[in-house]
VEXDREN-2710 file (C-alpha; in Angstrom, 1 decimal):
% VEXDREN-2710
k/r/px/py/pz
1/MET/48.6/128.7/64.0
2/VAL/46.8/130.5/61.1
3/HIS/48.8/133.8/62.6
4/LEU/52.0/132.0/63.0
5/VAL/52.0/130.8/59.4
6/LEU/51.1/133.9/57.8
7/SER/54.3/135.7/60.0
8/ALA/56.7/132.9/59.3
9/THR/55.5/133.5/55.2
10/LEU/55.5/137.4/55.1
11/SER/58.9/137.1/57.0
12/SER/60.9/135.1/54.8
13/LEU/59.3/136.7/52.0
14/CYS/60.2/140.2/52.9
15/PHE/64.0/138.8/52.8
16/LEU/64.0/137.5/49.9
17/ILE/63.1/140.2/48.2
18/PHE/65.7/142.7/50.4
19/TRP/68.5/139.8/49.1
20/ILE/67.1/139.7/45.4
21/LEU/67.5/143.7/45.3
22/VAL/71.2/143.6/47.1
23/TRP/72.0/141.2/44.0
24/ARG/70.4/143.1/41.6
25/HIS/72.4/145.9/42.8
26/TRP/75.8/144.4/42.7
27/ASP/74.7/143.5/39.1
28/ARG/74.1/147.2/38.5
29/SER/76.0/147.5/34.9
30/GLN/73.5/144.9/33.5
31/PRO/70.7/144.3/35.8
32/GLU/68.6/140.6/35.2
33/PRO/65.1/141.6/34.4
34/PHE/62.7/140.1/37.8
35/TRP/60.7/138.1/35.8
36/SER/64.1/135.5/35.2
37/LEU/64.9/136.1/38.8
38/ALA/61.3/135.0/39.4
39/VAL/61.6/131.9/37.6
40/ALA/65.2/131.0/39.2
41/MET/63.5/131.5/42.7
42/CYS/60.6/129.2/42.1
43/PHE/62.7/126.7/41.2
44/GLY/64.7/127.5/44.1
45/ILE/61.5/126.9/46.1
46/ILE/60.4/123.6/44.1
47/VAL/63.5/122.0/45.5
48/GLY/63.0/123.3/48.7
49/VAL/60.1/121.7/49.3
50/LEU/61.0/118.3/47.5
51/LEU/64.0/118.0/50.9
52/LEU/61.4/119.1/52.9
53/ALA/59.0/116.5/51.3
54/VAL/61.7/113.6/51.9
55/LEU/63.1/115.1/54.9
56/GLU/61.6/115.9/58.4
57/THR/64.2/117.7/59.7
58/LYS/63.0/117.6/63.6
59/THR/62.1/113.9/63.3
60/ILE/65.5/113.3/61.9
61/TRP/67.6/115.0/64.3
62/ALA/65.7/113.3/67.3
63/MET/67.1/110.5/66.0
64/ILE/70.9/112.0/66.4
65/GLU/72.4/110.2/69.1
66/ASN/75.6/111.7/70.1
67/GLU/78.2/114.5/67.9
68/TYR/79.5/111.8/65.8
69/ASP/76.0/111.3/64.6
70/SER/75.2/114.8/63.8
71/LEU/78.9/115.7/62.6
72/LEU/78.1/112.7/60.0
73/PHE/74.4/114.2/59.0
74/MET/75.1/117.5/58.6
75/ILE/77.8/116.6/55.9
76/PHE/74.9/114.6/54.5
77/LEU/72.3/117.1/54.5
78/VAL/74.9/119.6/53.2
79/PHE/75.4/117.5/50.2
80/ILE/72.0/117.0/49.6
81/GLU/70.9/120.7/50.0
82/GLU/73.9/122.0/47.5
83/ILE/72.8/119.0/44.8
84/LEU/69.2/120.1/44.7
85/LYS/70.0/123.7/44.8
86/PHE/72.1/122.9/41.9
87/LEU/69.3/121.2/40.0
88/GLY/67.1/123.9/40.7
89/PHE/69.6/126.0/38.8
90/ILE/70.1/123.9/35.9
91/PHE/66.3/123.1/35.1
92/GLY/65.2/126.7/35.8
93/ARG/68.5/127.9/33.2
94/LYS/66.3/126.0/30.8
95/ILE/63.7/128.6/30.8
96/TYR/65.5/132.1/31.1
97/LYS/68.7/131.1/29.4
98/HIS/68.3/133.3/26.5
99/GLU/68.4/136.6/29.3
100/ILE/72.3/134.9/29.8
101/ASP/74.9/136.9/28.0
102/GLN/77.5/137.1/30.5
103/THR/79.3/134.7/33.0
104/VAL/78.7/136.8/36.1
105/ASP/74.8/136.4/35.3
106/GLY/75.1/132.6/36.8
107/PHE/75.7/134.7/40.6
108/SER/72.5/136.2/39.9
109/TYR/70.0/133.4/38.8
110/GLY/72.3/131.0/41.2
111/ALA/71.4/133.1/44.0
112/ALA/68.0/133.8/43.0
113/THR/67.8/129.7/43.2
114/GLY/69.2/129.6/46.6
115/LEU/67.4/132.5/48.2
116/GLY/63.8/130.7/47.0
117/PHE/65.3/127.3/48.5
118/ALA/66.5/129.7/52.1
119/PHE/62.4/131.0/51.5
120/VAL/61.1/128.0/51.9
121/GLU/63.5/126.8/54.8
122/ASN/63.0/129.6/56.7
123/ILE/59.3/129.6/56.5
124/VAL/59.7/125.6/58.5
125/TYR/62.5/126.8/61.0
126/PHE/60.4/130.0/62.1
127/ILE/57.0/128.3/62.3
128/ASN/59.0/125.3/64.6
129/TYR/60.3/127.9/66.4
130/GLN/57.8/130.3/67.5
131/MET/59.0/133.1/65.2
132/ASP/61.8/133.4/67.6
133/ILE/63.2/137.0/67.1
134/TRP/67.1/136.1/67.2
135/LEU/66.5/132.8/65.0
136/VAL/64.4/135.1/62.5
137/VAL/67.3/137.2/62.5
138/PHE/69.9/134.9/62.1
139/ARG/68.5/132.8/59.1
140/SER/67.5/136.0/57.2
141/LEU/70.7/137.7/57.6
142/ASP/72.8/134.6/57.7
143/THR/71.9/131.4/56.4
144/MET/69.5/133.2/53.5
145/PHE/72.8/135.1/51.9
146/LEU/74.7/131.9/52.7
147/HIS/72.3/129.7/50.5
148/SER/72.4/132.8/47.9
149/LEU/76.4/133.0/48.4
150/LEU/76.6/129.4/47.6
151/THR/74.4/128.1/44.7
152/GLY/75.3/131.6/43.5
153/MET/79.7/130.5/43.2
154/PHE/78.3/127.3/42.1
155/ALA/76.0/128.9/39.0
156/PHE/79.6/131.3/37.9
157/TYR/81.7/127.9/37.6
158/TYR/79.1/126.5/35.8
159/MET/79.0/129.2/33.7
160/ILE/82.8/129.0/32.9
161/ALA/82.3/125.6/31.8
162/TYR/80.0/125.5/29.8
163/THR/79.3/128.2/27.7
164/PRO/82.0/129.4/24.9
165/LEU/83.6/133.0/26.0
166/MET/85.1/135.7/24.1
167/VAL/88.3/135.9/24.7
168/LYS/91.0/138.4/23.1
169/HIS/94.6/138.3/22.7
170/ARG/94.0/134.4/22.0
171/LYS/94.1/133.4/25.4
172/LEU/91.9/130.2/25.6
173/PRO/88.7/130.1/27.5
174/ILE/89.3/128.3/31.0
175/ALA/87.3/125.2/29.7
176/TYR/86.4/123.0/27.0
177/LYS/83.7/120.8/26.5
178/HIS/83.9/117.2/24.7
179/GLU/83.1/113.8/25.2
180/VAL/84.1/112.6/29.0
181/THR/83.8/109.4/30.2
182/PHE/82.8/107.9/33.3
183/SER/85.7/107.4/34.6
184/GLN/87.4/110.9/33.6
185/ARG/84.4/112.6/35.3
186/ILE/85.1/110.2/38.3
187/ILE/89.2/111.8/38.3
188/ASP/88.0/115.5/37.5
189/PHE/85.8/115.0/40.8
190/PHE/88.4/114.7/43.0
191/LYS/90.8/116.5/40.5
192/ALA/88.9/119.7/41.4
193/LEU/89.8/119.4/45.1
194/LYS/92.6/121.1/44.2
195/PHE/91.2/124.2/43.3
196/HIS/94.2/124.5/40.8
197/ILE/91.3/126.9/38.4
198/THR/90.4/129.0/41.0
199/PHE/93.7/130.1/42.5
200/HIS/95.4/130.2/39.3
201/HIS/92.9/131.5/36.7
202/ILE/89.7/133.1/38.7
203/LEU/91.2/135.1/41.6
204/PRO/94.4/136.4/39.8
205/HIS/92.0/137.7/36.8
206/ARG/94.3/135.5/34.4
207/LYS/93.7/134.6/30.7
208/SER/94.1/130.6/30.4
209/ASN/97.0/129.8/28.7
210/HIS/95.4/126.3/29.1
211/GLN/92.8/124.7/28.9
212/HIS/90.4/122.2/32.0
213/ARG/87.7/119.5/30.9
214/HIS/84.6/121.6/31.8
215/THR/83.9/119.0/34.2
216/GLU/86.9/119.9/36.3
217/VAL/85.5/122.9/36.0
218/ILE/81.9/122.1/37.4
219/SER/83.2/119.9/40.0
220/GLU/85.3/122.9/41.4
221/GLY/82.3/124.9/41.9
222/PHE/80.5/122.2/43.5
223/TRP/83.3/121.7/46.4
224/ILE/83.9/125.1/46.7
225/ALA/80.5/125.4/47.7
226/VAL/79.8/122.4/50.1
227/ILE/83.2/122.9/51.8
228/PHE/82.2/126.5/52.8
229/HIS/78.6/125.3/53.5
230/PHE/80.0/122.8/55.7
231/LEU/82.3/125.1/57.5
232/HIS/79.5/127.9/58.0
233/ASN/77.5/125.3/59.7
234/PHE/80.0/123.5/61.9
235/PHE/81.4/126.6/63.7
236/ALA/77.6/128.1/63.5
237/GLU/76.6/125.0/65.7
238/TYR/80.2/124.1/67.1
239/SER/82.4/125.5/70.5
240/ILE/86.0/124.6/71.5
241/TYR/86.4/124.7/75.2
242/GLY/82.8/126.1/76.2
243/ARG/83.8/129.1/73.4
244/SER/81.5/129.7/70.2
245/LEU/83.4/129.9/66.8
246/TYR/80.4/131.2/65.0
247/PHE/82.5/134.7/64.8
248/LEU/84.6/132.4/62.2
249/SER/81.1/131.4/59.8
250/ILE/80.5/135.4/59.6
251/ILE/84.5/135.2/58.2
252/ILE/83.4/132.7/55.9
253/ILE/80.4/134.6/54.5
254/GLY/82.4/137.7/54.3
255/ILE/85.2/135.9/52.1
256/MET/82.3/134.1/49.9
257/ALA/81.6/137.7/49.3
258/PHE/84.5/139.3/48.6
259/PHE/84.6/136.6/45.4
260/CYS/81.6/137.3/44.1
261/LEU/82.1/141.2/44.2
262/GLN/85.5/140.9/42.6
263/ALA/83.7/138.6/39.9
264/PHE/81.5/141.2/39.0
265/GLU/84.3/143.9/38.5
266/GLN/86.3/141.4/36.2
267/SER/85.8/142.0/32.4
268/TRP/87.9/139.8/30.5
269/TYR/85.3/136.6/30.7
270/GLN/82.2/138.5/31.2
271/LYS/80.8/138.1/27.7
272/ILE/79.2/134.8/26.3
273/ALA/80.2/134.4/23.0
274/GLY/77.3/134.7/19.9
275/LYS/75.3/136.9/22.8
276/ARG/74.4/140.4/22.5
277/SER/74.4/142.8/25.3
278/LYS/71.0/143.2/27.0
279/SER/71.8/147.0/27.9
END
């Protein structure tokens, strides 16, 4: 048993290091220091342990009686996982906030938080499935990367929503922050499902001529992470007429990775007002 636990831990750790190096390479113009990324990963590990302490995965799945129940459980688990990872990023940011001087830094720290969460999750899966080689490969190259992408995307929207941006030519930042009532938060949460900010400001590389409440921006980041997470899990686990839909989950990851890479190439919203470059 000790050998199994050690093997599972080392295997998960190796891919944790691999993926964090990948993210630092993507942020090669101004990579984040290893100590702050390690802090972000630790908060991801903390929320991962918290989830496992609350949910005994194998026990709960044994209680699922049919596919309808399992689909509802999948939706529930996706929401819980994303909320916990978001909290891990937000609390961790209080420690390394002085290292953040670009909105795209949110990708790096969100990814590190997601990787810490996946590190814990992988250890449990590797032990439960006796280090099955195909499961190790799948969760290390697919699921681990997925968690880093999802939390990275949320953190990127969070940075846009909650930080003052340096914008030239009298164009406005996407978000403005002020007191928001509870009813406005609810409205913004569902209004974000239109994905107006993504399609009209972020993907086209456009500066904003009008602003949105910060609660709408962060809600849109949340919905993107939740929807992509659910679609990936659904395609990975379900089939139609006996044909696996896994190839669609690979496409989902490819789309998210392309989105992240495009964001690292954008310049107009990168610097945060009042922050000096780390270079």
